[in-house]
N, C-alpha and C positions, 0 to 999 in steps of 0.2 A: 085692550093696548096689544097693537101689532108691532112684535120683535121684527127690529130690523137685520136684514141679514148685509154685512158689509163685503163687497166684491173687490178682496186686495189683490195683489199680482201674485203672490203666494198662491192664494186660493185659485187662482183662473189658469196656472201653471199647472198646478197639481192635477186639476180636474182635466187641460188637457193632455198631460202626460200620461194618463190613465187613458184616455180616450185614444189617444196616441200609440200605446203598450196595452193593445187590447187583449185580454184572458189572461195577463201576469197578474200575481198573486204579490205583493210586496212588504215589508215591515217598514216600522216607522223609519228607520235606519237607512234603509235602502232605498226609501222613497225621498230623504233627505240629501243623501247624499248624492243622487239623480238631480235634485233641482239645484245644487250647489254648482255643477257637473255643468249644466245650462245657465249658470250665470244669477240663479234667482238667490238673492241672499237671505236663508231662510236659517232658523233654527229648528232643533228636534223637538221643543218645548211646542213651537208656532205649529210644527208637524201636528205633532198628538192632539192639538187643539181643534185643530184646521180635520183632520181625518174624523175628531169625534162629533165635529159639527155637521159635515158631509155623511156620517153615517144618521145621525137624526133627520136628517131634510131626504134620505133615500136615496142620495147620488153614488155613495160608496157604501159596500159590504163589509164587515170584519168577520174573518172566520180564523178559526183555533187552528193550527198548523201542528198537528202531533208530532211529525219526522223531526221541526227546529224549537216546538216547546215555547211557541209564540204565537202572537196574531199576526196575522197578514190581512191588509186590505186589497183588495177589490171593485173595478167599476161593476156598480149596480148590474146594469144591464148585461155582465156577465156572469151573475150569481144570481140565488134566490137567498133572500131575505140576509139577518144580521144573524151573527151569535148573539 
């Protein structure tokens, strides 16, 4: 059985945000705030779920930021692989 991928407004805006801000590595908190500033109604738990799925699909990369002590996410085209 093939898994269905839903293309929600939040998902599409998140991907568009990364494409428009190529080279940036952002935390979930930074992503949530950026999307809310752009008028997208989205919660932090939704962003966590979205970035997880997008990493699985190979569209985003999850990287460990040693300085901040947290994970950051980047457009997969800007990085090589997930943590």
